[in-house]
PDB file as gemmi writes it, atoms N, CA and C in Angstrom:
CRYST1    1.000    1.000    1.000  90.00  90.00  90.00 P 1                      
ATOM      1  N   UNK A   1       0.842  -1.184   0.000  1.00  0.00           N  
ATOM      2  CA  UNK A   1       0.000   0.000   0.000  1.00  0.00           C  
ATOM      3  C   UNK A   1       0.886   1.246   0.000  1.00  0.00           C  
ATOM      4  N   UNK A   2       0.560   2.222  -0.823  1.00  0.00           N  
ATOM      5  CA  UNK A   2       1.356   3.432  -0.894  1.00  0.00           C  
ATOM      6  C   UNK A   2       0.958   4.385   0.213  1.00  0.00           C  
ATOM      7  N   UNK A   3       1.873   5.294   0.563  1.00  0.00           N  
ATOM      8  CA  UNK A   3       1.660   6.215   1.681  1.00  0.00           C  
ATOM      9  C   UNK A   3       0.452   7.127   1.471  1.00  0.00           C  
ATOM     10  N   UNK A   4       0.212   7.553   0.229  1.00  0.00           N  
ATOM     11  CA  UNK A   4      -0.902   8.470  -0.006  1.00  0.00           C  
ATOM     12  C   UNK A   4      -2.214   7.753  -0.316  1.00  0.00           C  
ATOM     13  N   UNK A   5      -2.180   6.445  -0.323  1.00  0.00           N  
ATOM     14  CA  UNK A   5      -3.387   5.659  -0.576  1.00  0.00           C  
ATOM     15  C   UNK A   5      -4.210   5.581   0.706  1.00  0.00           C  
ATOM     16  N   UNK A   6      -5.516   5.889   0.644  1.00  0.00           N  
ATOM     17  CA  UNK A   6      -6.314   5.849   1.874  1.00  0.00           C  
ATOM     18  C   UNK A   6      -6.466   4.421   2.417  1.00  0.00           C  
ATOM     19  N   UNK A   7      -6.539   4.315   3.717  1.00  0.00           N  
ATOM     20  CA  UNK A   7      -6.728   3.024   4.398  1.00  0.00           C  
ATOM     21  C   UNK A   7      -8.126   2.499   4.079  1.00  0.00           C  
ATOM     22  N   UNK A   8      -8.214   1.208   3.801  1.00  0.00           N  
ATOM     23  CA  UNK A   8      -9.517   0.593   3.563  1.00  0.00           C  
ATOM     24  C   UNK A   8     -10.254   0.511   4.905  1.00  0.00           C  
ATOM     25  N   UNK A   9     -11.500   0.967   4.915  1.00  0.00           N  
ATOM     26  CA  UNK A   9     -12.300   0.955   6.138  1.00  0.00           C  
ATOM     27  C   UNK A   9     -13.456  -0.020   5.991  1.00  0.00           C  
ATOM     28  N   UNK A  10     -13.750  -0.713   7.087  1.00  0.00           N  
ATOM     29  CA  UNK A  10     -14.815  -1.710   7.098  1.00  0.00           C  
ATOM     30  C   UNK A  10     -15.948  -1.276   8.021  1.00  0.00           C  
ATOM     31  N   UNK A  11     -17.160  -1.663   7.679  1.00  0.00           N  
ATOM     32  CA  UNK A  11     -18.313  -1.390   8.537  1.00  0.00           C  
ATOM     33  C   UNK A  11     -18.375  -2.451   9.644  1.00  0.00           C  
ATOM     34  N   UNK A  12     -19.117  -2.167  10.707  1.00  0.00           N  
ATOM     35  CA  UNK A  12     -19.281  -3.194  11.753  1.00  0.00           C  
ATOM     36  C   UNK A  12     -19.839  -4.509  11.198  1.00  0.00           C  
ATOM     37  N   UNK A  13     -20.733  -4.431  10.232  1.00  0.00           N  
ATOM     38  CA  UNK A  13     -21.302  -5.651   9.638  1.00  0.00           C  
ATOM     39  C   UNK A  13     -20.244  -6.469   8.905  1.00  0.00           C  
ATOM     40  N   UNK A  14     -19.350  -5.786   8.196  1.00  0.00           N  
ATOM     41  CA  UNK A  14     -18.283  -6.488   7.484  1.00  0.00           C  
ATOM     42  C   UNK A  14     -17.323  -7.159   8.462  1.00  0.00           C  
ATOM     43  N   UNK A  15     -16.990  -6.455   9.543  1.00  0.00           N  
ATOM     44  CA  UNK A  15     -16.108  -7.021  10.570  1.00  0.00           C  
ATOM     45  C   UNK A  15     -16.792  -8.214  11.229  1.00  0.00           C  
ATOM     46  N   UNK A  16     -18.066  -8.061  11.535  1.00  0.00           N  
ATOM     47  CA  UNK A  16     -18.831  -9.139  12.167  1.00  0.00           C  
ATOM     48  C   UNK A  16     -18.834 -10.393  11.293  1.00  0.00           C  
ATOM     49  N   UNK A  17     -18.988 -10.215  10.002  1.00  0.00           N  
ATOM     50  CA  UNK A  17     -18.994 -11.361   9.085  1.00  0.00           C  
ATOM     51  C   UNK A  17     -17.641 -12.066   9.098  1.00  0.00           C  
ATOM     52  N   UNK A  18     -16.556 -11.304   9.180  1.00  0.00           N  
ATOM     53  CA  UNK A  18     -15.217 -11.903   9.188  1.00  0.00           C  
ATOM     54  C   UNK A  18     -14.977 -12.739  10.441  1.00  0.00           C  
ATOM     55  N   UNK A  19     -15.533 -12.300  11.578  1.00  0.00           N  
ATOM     56  CA  UNK A  19     -15.347 -13.006  12.844  1.00  0.00           C  
ATOM     57  C   UNK A  19     -16.499 -13.954  13.173  1.00  0.00           C  
ATOM     58  N   UNK A  20     -17.514 -13.995  12.312  1.00  0.00           N  
ATOM     59  CA  UNK A  20     -18.716 -14.816  12.537  1.00  0.00           C  
ATOM     60  C   UNK A  20     -19.403 -14.470  13.856  1.00  0.00           C  
ATOM     61  N   UNK A  21     -19.572 -13.158  14.081  1.00  0.00           N  
ATOM     62  CA  UNK A  21     -20.282 -12.681  15.268  1.00  0.00           C  
ATOM     63  C   UNK A  21     -21.346 -11.679  14.829  1.00  0.00           C  
ATOM     64  N   UNK A  22     -22.177 -11.262  15.771  1.00  0.00           N  
ATOM     65  CA  UNK A  22     -23.201 -10.260  15.526  1.00  0.00           C  
ATOM     66  C   UNK A  22     -22.557  -8.879  15.436  1.00  0.00           C  
ATOM     67  N   UNK A  23     -23.055  -7.993  14.567  1.00  0.00           N  
ATOM     68  CA  UNK A  23     -22.505  -6.626  14.504  1.00  0.00           C  
ATOM     69  C   UNK A  23     -22.521  -5.894  15.848  1.00  0.00           C  
ATOM     70  N   UNK A  24     -23.493  -6.200  16.695  1.00  0.00           N  
ATOM     71  CA  UNK A  24     -23.547  -5.576  18.022  1.00  0.00           C  
ATOM     72  C   UNK A  24     -22.321  -5.974  18.854  1.00  0.00           C  
ATOM     73  N   UNK A  25     -21.809  -7.171  18.628  1.00  0.00           N  
ATOM     74  CA  UNK A  25     -20.609  -7.628  19.329  1.00  0.00           C  
ATOM     75  C   UNK A  25     -19.418  -6.766  18.928  1.00  0.00           C  
ATOM     76  N   UNK A  26     -19.317  -6.448  17.646  1.00  0.00           N  
ATOM     77  CA  UNK A  26     -18.230  -5.599  17.160  1.00  0.00           C  
ATOM     78  C   UNK A  26     -18.324  -4.218  17.802  1.00  0.00           C  
ATOM     79  N   UNK A  27     -19.528  -3.691  17.917  1.00  0.00           N  
ATOM     80  CA  UNK A  27     -19.738  -2.391  18.572  1.00  0.00           C  
ATOM     81  C   UNK A  27     -19.306  -2.462  20.035  1.00  0.00           C  
ATOM     82  N   UNK A  28     -19.613  -3.567  20.699  1.00  0.00           N  
ATOM     83  CA  UNK A  28     -19.197  -3.748  22.103  1.00  0.00           C  
ATOM     84  C   UNK A  28     -17.679  -3.787  22.218  1.00  0.00           C  
ATOM     85  N   UNK A  29     -17.031  -4.495  21.292  1.00  0.00           N  
ATOM     86  CA  UNK A  29     -15.564  -4.549  21.286  1.00  0.00           C  
ATOM     87  C   UNK A  29     -14.986  -3.152  21.133  1.00  0.00           C  
ATOM     88  N   UNK A  30     -15.582  -2.359  20.251  1.00  0.00           N  
ATOM     89  CA  UNK A  30     -15.096  -0.993  20.011  1.00  0.00           C  
ATOM     90  C   UNK A  30     -15.246  -0.144  21.271  1.00  0.00           C  
ATOM     91  N   UNK A  31     -16.402  -0.230  21.921  1.00  0.00           N  
ATOM     92  CA  UNK A  31     -16.638   0.534  23.157  1.00  0.00           C  
ATOM     93  C   UNK A  31     -15.689   0.105  24.259  1.00  0.00           C  
ATOM     94  N   UNK A  32     -15.351  -1.180  24.307  1.00  0.00           N  
ATOM     95  CA  UNK A  32     -14.473  -1.715  25.350  1.00  0.00           C  
ATOM     96  C   UNK A  32     -13.003  -1.446  25.054  1.00  0.00           C  
ATOM     97  N   UNK A  33     -12.716  -0.929  23.864  1.00  0.00           N  
ATOM     98  CA  UNK A  33     -11.332  -0.623  23.505  1.00  0.00           C  
ATOM     99  C   UNK A  33     -10.556  -1.812  22.963  1.00  0.00           C  
ATOM    100  N   UNK A  34     -11.250  -2.895  22.660  1.00  0.00           N  
ATOM    101  CA  UNK A  34     -10.568  -4.088  22.137  1.00  0.00           C  
ATOM    102  C   UNK A  34     -10.157  -3.914  20.679  1.00  0.00           C  
ATOM    103  N   UNK A  35     -10.857  -3.027  19.995  1.00  0.00           N  
ATOM    104  CA  UNK A  35     -10.540  -2.746  18.594  1.00  0.00           C  
ATOM    105  C   UNK A  35     -10.731  -1.246  18.372  1.00  0.00           C  
ATOM    106  N   UNK A  36      -9.764  -0.635  17.681  1.00  0.00           N  
ATOM    107  CA  UNK A  36      -9.863   0.815  17.459  1.00  0.00           C  
ATOM    108  C   UNK A  36     -10.770   1.088  16.264  1.00  0.00           C  
ATOM    109  N   UNK A  37     -11.346   2.267  16.251  1.00  0.00           N  
ATOM    110  CA  UNK A  37     -12.244   2.636  15.169  1.00  0.00           C  
ATOM    111  C   UNK A  37     -12.138   4.117  14.864  1.00  0.00           C  
ATOM    112  N   UNK A  38     -12.695   4.481  13.748  1.00  0.00           N  
ATOM    113  CA  UNK A  38     -12.765   5.866  13.298  1.00  0.00           C  
ATOM    114  C   UNK A  38     -14.249   6.192  13.205  1.00  0.00           C  
ATOM    115  N   UNK A  39     -14.631   7.364  13.666  1.00  0.00           N  
ATOM    116  CA  UNK A  39     -16.030   7.775  13.528  1.00  0.00           C  
ATOM    117  C   UNK A  39     -16.183   8.637  12.285  1.00  0.00           C  
ATOM    118  N   UNK A  40     -17.186   8.328  11.483  1.00  0.00           N  
ATOM    119  CA  UNK A  40     -17.462   9.120  10.290  1.00  0.00           C  
ATOM    120  C   UNK A  40     -18.141  10.413  10.707  1.00  0.00           C  
ATOM    121  N   UNK A  41     -18.298  11.322   9.773  1.00  0.00           N  
ATOM    122  CA  UNK A  41     -18.995  12.574  10.064  1.00  0.00           C  
ATOM    123  C   UNK A  41     -20.433  12.316  10.505  1.00  0.00           C  
ATOM    124  N   UNK A  42     -21.003  11.222  10.015  1.00  0.00           N  
ATOM    125  CA  UNK A  42     -22.371  10.857  10.386  1.00  0.00           C  
ATOM    126  C   UNK A  42     -22.456  10.114  11.714  1.00  0.00           C  
ATOM    127  N   UNK A  43     -21.301   9.886  12.352  1.00  0.00           N  
ATOM    128  CA  UNK A  43     -21.293   9.219  13.655  1.00  0.00           C  
ATOM    129  C   UNK A  43     -21.221   7.702  13.598  1.00  0.00           C  
ATOM    130  N   UNK A  44     -20.947   7.161  12.426  1.00  0.00           N  
ATOM    131  CA  UNK A  44     -20.847   5.705  12.291  1.00  0.00           C  
ATOM    132  C   UNK A  44     -19.417   5.243  12.528  1.00  0.00           C  
ATOM    133  N   UNK A  45     -19.272   4.024  13.066  1.00  0.00           N  
ATOM    134  CA  UNK A  45     -17.944   3.466  13.300  1.00  0.00           C  
ATOM    135  C   UNK A  45     -17.427   2.775  12.048  1.00  0.00           C  
ATOM    136  N   UNK A  46     -16.138   2.993  11.779  1.00  0.00           N  
ATOM    137  CA  UNK A  46     -15.459   2.288  10.694  1.00  0.00           C  
ATOM    138  C   UNK A  46     -14.157   1.752  11.253  1.00  0.00           C  
ATOM    139  N   UNK A  47     -13.774   0.576  10.785  1.00  0.00           N  
ATOM    140  CA  UNK A  47     -12.607  -0.120  11.309  1.00  0.00           C  
ATOM    141  C   UNK A  47     -11.559  -0.272  10.218  1.00  0.00           C  
ATOM    142  N   UNK A  48     -10.286  -0.086  10.581  1.00  0.00           N  
ATOM    143  CA  UNK A  48      -9.201  -0.229   9.608  1.00  0.00           C  
ATOM    144  C   UNK A  48      -9.072  -1.698   9.220  1.00  0.00           C  
ATOM    145  N   UNK A  49      -9.144  -1.957   7.926  1.00  0.00           N  
ATOM    146  CA  UNK A  49      -9.075  -3.331   7.418  1.00  0.00           C  
ATOM    147  C   UNK A  49      -7.776  -4.010   7.825  1.00  0.00           C  
ATOM    148  N   UNK A  50      -6.666  -3.265   7.814  1.00  0.00           N  
ATOM    149  CA  UNK A  50      -5.368  -3.862   8.159  1.00  0.00           C  
ATOM    150  C   UNK A  50      -5.359  -4.359   9.603  1.00  0.00           C  
ATOM    151  N   UNK A  51      -5.937  -3.573  10.514  1.00  0.00           N  
ATOM    152  CA  UNK A  51      -5.985  -3.983  11.920  1.00  0.00           C  
ATOM    153  C   UNK A  51      -6.904  -5.190  12.106  1.00  0.00           C  
ATOM    154  N   UNK A  52      -8.043  -5.184  11.430  1.00  0.00           N  
ATOM    155  CA  UNK A  52      -8.991  -6.293  11.549  1.00  0.00           C  
ATOM    156  C   UNK A  52      -8.366  -7.584  11.029  1.00  0.00           C  
ATOM    157  N   UNK A  53      -7.653  -7.498   9.905  1.00  0.00           N  
ATOM    158  CA  UNK A  53      -6.989  -8.699   9.363  1.00  0.00           C  
ATOM    159  C   UNK A  53      -5.932  -9.221  10.330  1.00  0.00           C  
ATOM    160  N   UNK A  54      -5.218  -8.307  10.986  1.00  0.00           N  
ATOM    161  CA  UNK A  54      -4.197  -8.701  11.966  1.00  0.00           C  
ATOM    162  C   UNK A  54      -4.864  -9.399  13.156  1.00  0.00           C  
ATOM    163  N   UNK A  55      -5.958  -8.831  13.662  1.00  0.00           N  
ATOM    164  CA  UNK A  55      -6.674  -9.444  14.784  1.00  0.00           C  
ATOM    165  C   UNK A  55      -7.221 -10.817  14.403  1.00  0.00           C  
ATOM    166  N   UNK A  56      -7.714 -10.924  13.185  1.00  0.00           N  
ATOM    167  CA  UNK A  56      -8.252 -12.196  12.704  1.00  0.00           C  
ATOM    168  C   UNK A  56      -7.143 -13.244  12.632  1.00  0.00           C  
ATOM    169  N   UNK A  57      -5.969 -12.849  12.155  1.00  0.00           N  
ATOM    170  CA  UNK A  57      -4.822 -13.760  12.080  1.00  0.00           C  
ATOM    171  C   UNK A  57      -4.397 -14.204  13.479  1.00  0.00           C  
ATOM    172  N   UNK A  58      -4.410 -13.258  14.440  1.00  0.00           N  
ATOM    173  CA  UNK A  58      -4.054 -13.604  15.826  1.00  0.00           C  
ATOM    174  C   UNK A  58      -5.072 -14.573  16.415  1.00  0.00           C  
ATOM    175  N   UNK A  59      -6.347 -14.345  16.130  1.00  0.00           N  
ATOM    176  CA  UNK A  59      -7.408 -15.228  16.641  1.00  0.00           C  
ATOM    177  C   UNK A  59      -7.256 -16.630  16.041  1.00  0.00           C  
ATOM    178  N   UNK A  60      -6.936 -16.704  14.752  1.00  0.00           N  
ATOM    179  CA  UNK A  60      -6.734 -18.001  14.100  1.00  0.00           C  
ATOM    180  C   UNK A  60      -5.520 -18.711  14.692  1.00  0.00           C  
ATOM    181  N   UNK A  61      -4.452 -17.967  14.948  1.00  0.00           N  
ATOM    182  CA  UNK A  61      -3.239 -18.555  15.496  1.00  0.00           C  
ATOM    183  C   UNK A  61      -3.476 -19.110  16.892  1.00  0.00           C  
ATOM    184  N   UNK A  62      -4.226 -18.387  17.700  1.00  0.00           N  
ATOM    185  CA  UNK A  62      -4.484 -18.858  19.081  1.00  0.00           C  
ATOM    186  C   UNK A  62      -5.457 -20.038  19.076  1.00  0.00           C  
ATOM    187  N   UNK A  63      -6.302 -20.122  18.056  1.00  0.00           N  
ATOM    188  CA  UNK A  63      -7.229 -21.255  17.948  1.00  0.00           C  
ATOM    189  C   UNK A  63      -6.486 -22.528  17.529  1.00  0.00           C  
ATOM    190  N   UNK A  64      -5.375 -22.362  16.835  1.00  0.00           N  
ATOM    191  CA  UNK A  64      -4.587 -23.510  16.386  1.00  0.00           C  
ATOM    192  C   UNK A  64      -3.764 -24.143  17.513  1.00  0.00           C  
ATOM    193  N   UNK A  65      -3.551 -23.412  18.588  1.00  0.00           N  
ATOM    194  CA  UNK A  65      -2.691 -23.891  19.680  1.00  0.00           C  
ATOM    195  C   UNK A  65      -3.384 -24.937  20.492  1.00  0.00           C  
TER     196      UNK A  65                                                      
END                                                                             
């Protein structure tokens, strides 16, 4: 990814689908500080795709142990 290229952002529903959880769970994680987010001008949460992929990889790795 180039420096001037914008970060891909995911909606709570997209994150929820990746983790096979309810979107409300993703919102709870965000409120608890387990995952960082960006608020849009409309007040919606968006999550950095790179961070979500990293968390997903960590979750998969710990499940393999």
